[in-house]
Structures are given as C-alpha cells and as structure tokens.
C-alpha positions in Angstrom: -1.7 -30.9 -1.3 0.0 -29.2 -4.2 3.3 -27.5 -3.5 3.1 -23.7 -3.1 3.9 -21.6 -6.1 7.5 -20.4 -6.4 8.1 -17.0 -4.8 8.8 -14.0 -7.0 12.3 -13.6 -5.6 13.1 -17.2 -5.2 12.6 -17.8 -1.4 12.1 -21.5 -0.5 8.5 -22.8 -0.2 7.4 -24.1 3.3 4.1 -25.0 4.9 1.7 -22.1 5.8 -0.1 -21.8 9.1 -1.9 -18.5 9.7 -4.6 -16.9 12.0 -6.2 -13.9 10.4 -9.6 -12.2 10.1 -12.1 -12.7 7.3 -15.7 -12.4 6.5 -17.5 -15.0 4.3 -19.0 -14.0 1.0 -22.0 -15.7 -0.7 -21.1 -14.3 -4.1 -19.2 -16.4 -6.6 -15.5 -16.2 -5.7 -13.2 -14.0 -7.8 -10.1 -15.4 -9.4 -7.5 -16.7 -6.9 -5.5 -13.7 -5.7 -1.8 -13.6 -6.6 -1.3 -10.6 -4.3 -2.9 -10.3 -0.9 -3.0 -6.7 0.2 -3.2 -6.3 4.0 -4.1 -3.1 5.9 -6.5 -0.2 5.8 -9.4 0.7 3.6 -10.8 4.2 4.3 -12.1 7.4 2.8 -9.8 10.3 1.9 -11.8 13.5 2.4 -9.8 16.0 0.3 -10.6 19.7 0.5 -12.0 21.2 -2.6 -10.8 24.7 -1.9 -7.3 25.9 -0.9 -6.8 26.6 2.7 -4.2 26.7 5.4 -2.2 23.4 5.7 -2.9 23.5 9.5 -6.7 23.8 9.3 -8.1 21.4 11.9 -9.8 18.2 10.7 -12.9 19.1 12.6 -13.2 22.5 10.8 -12.7 20.9 7.4 -15.3 18.2 8.1 -17.8 20.7 9.4 -17.4 22.9 6.2 -18.5 20.0 4.0 -16.1 21.5 1.3 -14.3 18.2 0.5 -14.5 15.4 -2.0 -14.9 11.9 -0.4 -12.7 9.4 -2.3 -12.1 5.7 -1.5 -8.5 5.0 -0.3 -6.1 3.4 2.1 -2.8 2.3 0.6 -3.3 -1.5 0.6 -6.9 -1.1 -0.8 -5.5 1.3 -3.4 -2.9 -1.3 -4.5 -5.5 -4.1 -4.6 -7.8 -2.2 -6.9 -4.9 -1.1 -9.1 -3.7 -4.7 -9.4 -7.2 -5.9 -10.3 -7.5 -3.1 -12.9 -4.2 -4.2 -14.5 -5.3 -7.8 -14.6 -3.4 -9.4 -11.6 -6.0 -11.0 -9.2 -5.7 -9.3 -5.8 -7.4 -9.6 -2.4 -7.9 -7.2 0.4 -7.4 -8.3 4.0 -8.4 -5.8 6.7 -11.3 -4.4 8.7 -14.0 -1.9 7.7 -16.8 -0.6 9.9 -20.4 -1.7 10.0 -21.4 1.7 8.7 -22.4 3.1 5.3 -18.8 4.0 4.6 -17.6 0.4 5.2 -20.4 -1.0 3.1 -19.6 1.4 0.3 -15.9 0.5 0.3 -16.5 -3.2 0.1 -19.0 -2.7 -2.8 -16.5 -0.5 -4.7 -13.7 -3.0 -4.3 -15.9 -5.9 -5.4 -17.1 -4.0 -8.4 -13.5 -3.5 -9.4 -12.7 -7.2 -9.1 -11.0 -7.4 -5.7 -11.4 -10.5 -3.6 -12.9 -9.2 -0.3 -13.4 -12.6 1.5 -10.6 -11.5 3.9 -12.3 -8.2 4.7 -13.8 -8.3 8.2 -16.8 -6.1 9.0 -16.8 -4.8 12.6 -20.3 -3.8 13.3 -19.5 -1.6 16.3 -16.6 0.2 14.8 -16.3 3.2 12.4 -14.7 3.3 9.0 -11.9 5.8 9.1 -12.1 9.2 7.2 -8.8 11.0 6.7 -9.3 14.8 6.3 -6.8 16.3 3.9 -6.2 20.0 3.4 -4.9 21.4 0.1 -2.7 24.5 0.0 -2.5 27.2 -2.7 0.1 25.1 -4.6 -2.1 22.0 -4.6 0.0 20.1 -2.1 -1.8 17.9 0.4 -1.6 18.1 4.1 -3.1 15.4 6.4 -5.2 17.2 9.0 -6.5 14.3 11.1 -9.6 12.1 11.1 -13.3 12.6 11.1 -14.7 13.3 14.5 -17.1 10.3 14.9 -15.0 7.9 17.1 -14.1 8.6 20.7 -10.5 7.3 20.1 -8.4 5.7 17.3 -9.2 2.3 18.8 -12.8 2.8 17.6 -11.7 2.7 13.9 -12.3 -0.6 12.2 -8.8 -0.8 10.7 -7.2 -0.9 14.1 -8.9 -4.1 15.4 -9.4 -7.0 12.9 -11.9 -9.5 14.3 -10.0 -12.6 15.6 -13.1 -14.8 15.1 -12.9 -14.7 11.3 -9.8 -16.6 10.3 -10.0 -19.5 7.7 -10.6 -17.6 4.5 -7.9 -15.0 5.0 -5.4 -17.8 5.8 -6.4 -19.5 2.5 -6.0 -16.2 0.6 -2.4 -15.7 1.9 -1.5 -19.3 1.4 -2.4 -19.3 -2.2 -1.0 -15.8 -3.1 2.5 -15.2 -4.5 3.0 -11.9 -2.6 1.8 -10.3 0.6 1.7 -6.5 0.4 1.4 -4.5 3.6 1.9 -1.0 4.7 2.9 0.2 8.2 0.0 2.2 9.4 -1.5 -0.8 11.2 1.6 -1.0 13.3 0.3 2.1 15.2 -2.4 0.0 17.0 -1.8 -3.2 18.9 -4.4 -5.5 17.3 -3.7 -4.5 13.7 0.0 -4.7 14.4 -0.3 -8.2 15.6 -2.5 -9.0 12.5 0.2 -7.7 10.2 3.1 -9.4 12.0 1.4 -12.8 12.0 0.5 -12.5 8.3 4.0 -11.5 7.3 5.7 -14.1 9.4 3.4 -16.8 8.0 4.0 -15.7 4.5 7.7 -15.8 4.9 7.5 -19.3 6.4 5.6 -20.4 3.3 8.2 -19.0 1.0 6.1 -16.1 -0.1 7.5 -12.7 -0.9 6.5 -9.8 1.3 6.5 -6.2 0.0 6.3 -3.5 2.7 5.4 0.0 1.7 6.8 2.2 4.5 4.0 4.9 4.0 5.0 7.1 7.0 2.0 9.1 8.1 2.5 10.9 11.4 -1.2 11.6 11.9 -1.8 7.9 12.5 0.7 7.6 15.3 0.4 8.6 19.0 3.5 9.2 21.0 7.1 9.8 20.1 8.2 9.8 16.4 11.4 8.0 17.4 9.4 5.1 18.8 7.3 4.9 15.6 10.5 4.9 13.5 11.9 2.0 15.5 8.7 0.0 15.2 8.5 0.5 11.5 12.1 -0.3 10.9 12.0 -3.5 12.9 8.9 -4.6 11.0 10.5 -3.9 7.6 13.7 -5.7 8.5 12.0 -8.7 10.0 9.5 -9.3 7.2 10.2 -7.6 3.9 11.8 -9.2 0.8 10.8 -6.1 -1.1 10.7 -2.6 0.2 8.9 0.4 -1.3 10.0 3.7 0.2 10.0 7.4 -0.8 13.2 9.3 -0.9 12.1 11.3 2.1 11.0 8.2 4.0 14.5 6.6 3.5 16.1 9.7 5.0 13.6 9.7 7.8 14.3 6.0 8.7 18.1 6.6 8.4 18.6 10.2 9.3 22.4 9.9 9.9 23.1 7.5 7.0 21.4 8.7 3.8 19.8 11.8 2.3 16.7 11.8 0.0 19.0 12.6 -2.9 21.3 9.7 -2.2 18.5 7.3 -1.8 17.3 8.1 -5.3 20.7 8.3 -6.9 22.0 5.1 -5.4 19.1 2.9 -4.3 21.5 -0.1 -4.1 22.9 1.4 -0.8 19.6 0.6 0.9 20.3 -3.1 0.4 23.3 -2.8 2.7 23.7 -4.3 6.1 22.9 -0.9 7.8 19.6 -0.5 5.9 17.4 -3.4 4.6 19.8 -6.4 4.8 17.0 -9.0 4.3 15.4 -7.4 1.2 16.0 -8.6 -2.3 14.5 -5.6 -4.0 14.2 -1.9 -3.0 12.1 0.7 -4.8 12.4 4.4 -4.2 9.8 6.9 -5.4 10.2 10.7 -5.4 7.2 12.2 -7.2 8.3 14.7 -9.9 11.9 13.6 -9.5 11.1 10.1 -10.7 11.9 6.7 -9.1 14.7 4.2 -8.7 15.2 0.6 -7.8 17.9 -2.0 -7.1 18.1 -5.8 -6.8 20.4 -7.6 -4.6 23.4 -8.8 -6.6 23.0 -6.1 -9.1 26.0 -3.8 -9.7 24.0 -0.6 -9.6 20.4 0.5 -9.3 18.3 1.9 -12.0 16.8 5.4 -12.3 13.5 6.2 -14.0 12.5 9.8 -14.8 9.0 10.9 -14.0 6.5 11.0 -16.9 5.3 14.4 -18.0 1.5 14.4 -17.4 -1.1 17.0 -16.5 -1.6 16.0 -12.9 -4.8 17.0 -11.1 -4.4 15.0 -7.8 -1.7 12.7 -6.5 -3.4 10.6 -3.9 -2.6 6.9 -4.5 0.1 7.4 -7.1 2.7 5.6 -4.9 0.3 2.7 -4.3 -0.3 2.4 -8.1 3.4 2.3 -8.6 3.7 -0.6 -6.2 0.9 -2.4 -8.0 2.5 -1.7 -11.4 5.8 -3.2 -10.2 4.1 -6.3 -8.8 2.1 -6.8 -12.0 5.4 -6.6 -14.0 7.1 -9.1 -11.7 4.3 -11.6 -11.7 3.0 -11.4 -15.3 5.5 -9.6 -17.6 8.6 -11.7 -17.0 10.1 -9.5 -14.3 13.7 -9.8 -15.5 14.4 -6.2 -16.5 14.2 -3.9 -13.5 14.5 -0.8 -15.7 11.5 -2.0 -17.7 9.6 -2.7 -14.5 10.3 0.8 -13.2 9.1 2.3 -16.4 5.9 0.3 -16.3 5.3 1.0 -12.6 6.0 4.7 -13.1 3.5 4.9 -15.9 0.8 3.4 -13.8 1.5 5.9 -11.0 1.6 8.8 -13.4 -1.8 7.9 -15.0 -3.4 7.9 -11.6 -2.5 11.5 -11.1 -4.4 12.6 -14.2 -7.8 11.9 -12.6 -9.4 12.5 -9.2 -9.2 9.7 -6.7 -6.8 6.9 -5.9 -9.3 4.4 -7.5 -9.1 5.9 -11.0 -6.3 3.5 -11.9 -5.6 2.6 -15.5 -6.1 -0.8 -17.1 -3.2 -2.7 -18.7 -3.9 -1.6 -22.3 -4.0 2.1 -21.2 -0.6 1.8 -19.6 0.9 0.1 -22.6 -0.5 2.7 -24.9 0.7 5.5 -22.7 4.3 4.1 -22.5 4.4 3.6 -26.2 3.4 7.2 -26.9 5.9 8.5 -24.3 8.8 6.6 -25.9 
C-alpha cells in the first residue's frame, strides 16, 4: 500500500482505521477527494419578505413565503471546493424523501463525491426556517414541522451498516472538514469523533468550523459550549471561527474585537493549543488568521460587493482557504486570506449558498479589486 499523502500542516502519516457510514454509487466515481466534508446537508428555507426575527418556524413554513435553498455547512464547503477545482466528498446522512434525493442530485451535478452519503429511508431531511428582518439580517427560527423530534432528522443518525466507502474517502483525503452541529445528537457526534480521531491517527489535517447555531441544541448553552470546545481541542489542526464565536467560547478571555485584531492569541494554551492554523471571520469587518510559529497574525479587509444574501459565505471562505493551501502553494497566509475572502464575498452576490464561484471568477475578481 502506498504511503499516505503528506498532511497540509506537516503532521506525521500513520495507518487509518475507520468505521463510518456510506451508500454505494453505480455512477462512475468522481476524482479522488482531497477534502472530505463531514456533517449535515439540508435545505435553508429563507423568508422572502421581512418579518419579526421571532416569528415561529411553523408560521413561516405555513406561509409558504420562503425560498428553499440547498445548504448545510459541510455540504456548502464541499460544493465550493468542487467549483474551485479541488476534488471534495460529502460524508453524512440525508433522508429518503424528495429533499434528500434533490440534495444528492445537486451535489453530484456540481462534482461532489457522494459515495459517503448515507440515505436513511425512514428519516427526514432537515429544513431550517430562517426569518429575515427589515435590515436583511437572518434569524434562525427553527425547523420544518415534519419530524416528531430532532432524532427523526437524517443528519443526526448516520447508518452504521454503510462503512467501507466512507473509510476509503477519508483515508485518501488530505483534510477532513467538519462542523459542530452533529455534536448535538449522540449518533452523529460519535460519527464525527470517530472520523476526526481516525484522520488524526492517519496524519491527516482536521479543520473544524465552530458554526455555533443554538437552534440545533437542546439543553443548557454551557453544556453545548463545553462539548464543542472539547471536540475542537481534541481534533482540530485548523480552526475556523467567527469573532463572535471566539468570544462565546472564551467569554472571560477574549472579545470579538481582540479575536480579529490578534488571532495569534487563539493558538495559546488557554484557547486552541493543538491547532496549527486559526482563521477568524467577521463579515463586513473582514477576516484574520494566524499560523503557529508566526510572529503575528494577518488581517484581511472585507471586499466591497453588492451583497444580496449571506448564507454560506463563511463556508465558502473555508473552502477557499483549503483550496489555497492544497493547490496554490499555501505558503503566504495573507495571500490565502485574500483568496478565501474573495470566494466568500462572491457567494453573497447571489442567492443561495451553492452559487459559489469557479476559480477563474475568483482570480478575475481579486485582480480587479487590487
């Protein structure tokens, strides 16, 4: 067996053993994925008219006044990577319903390897209902009313009978990218932890996008914070976090402003001591990043674009950075931040998270903005 490809951040290569969920595909296989994106695929149902941020999800769903757009942070990233030209795979569960079928078809059409996507015939594909206020800001209202409980959503319960293909996808990838929403349910949490642990044993890099969404979690916020923080510290070689999420994770240690101004602080022993790279995004205030061993972090101003909808911008940023690290040399973090920020900015100029740009579009955009 050939030795595993060297990890992006230089971790040692070891043997991989992994139990995950997959579904077999009869179609010709796509290119070998360099990034395996693990987590949820769902539909964001975004209100088409302004309303109260607190409008119940059931009321929004009943109104029919929403645009149904494919989403889910790991799925968003997988599509963005494929659009840029980095082969990517999606690992996670979708329901055996029309929504699940549609999501898989859309991902495959965009070049994503879906051999690790398990179809749970008795489960529902999640719909996230999103209110939009008068200023255009999004507010997560809850979920579509079809399931009896959150455990009935396909993304919470990957099928343990479907393992070999997903193991092979992770074994051959350079990076495993995960979010944290799956940690809110026992089965998907175990799925994520096994994958991340196996990837680390194999010398792969693991990027964790904190992606704090209270609507996915039952119980006390403090318990959710502890769960997320332990997972990040145990698994991540790369961390992507918003400025507000950094302050939420470390309320007594750092402010949103400090996280953006001095991202290198987040590599300290009190924050993410096992990470080699930290990325901080802050919407209109730009982004920042730091590598372990660097004297200071780097700051990137936000690009000036006519934004129409911001869903998936952070996921596109993560994809842009991974594309830069894997295919564009990866040596200049400031250059990587600029490229990643451009990918995220371009997503906001169209409706839907899966409107990501192709590589040539990003290069043209950056060139004109210089």
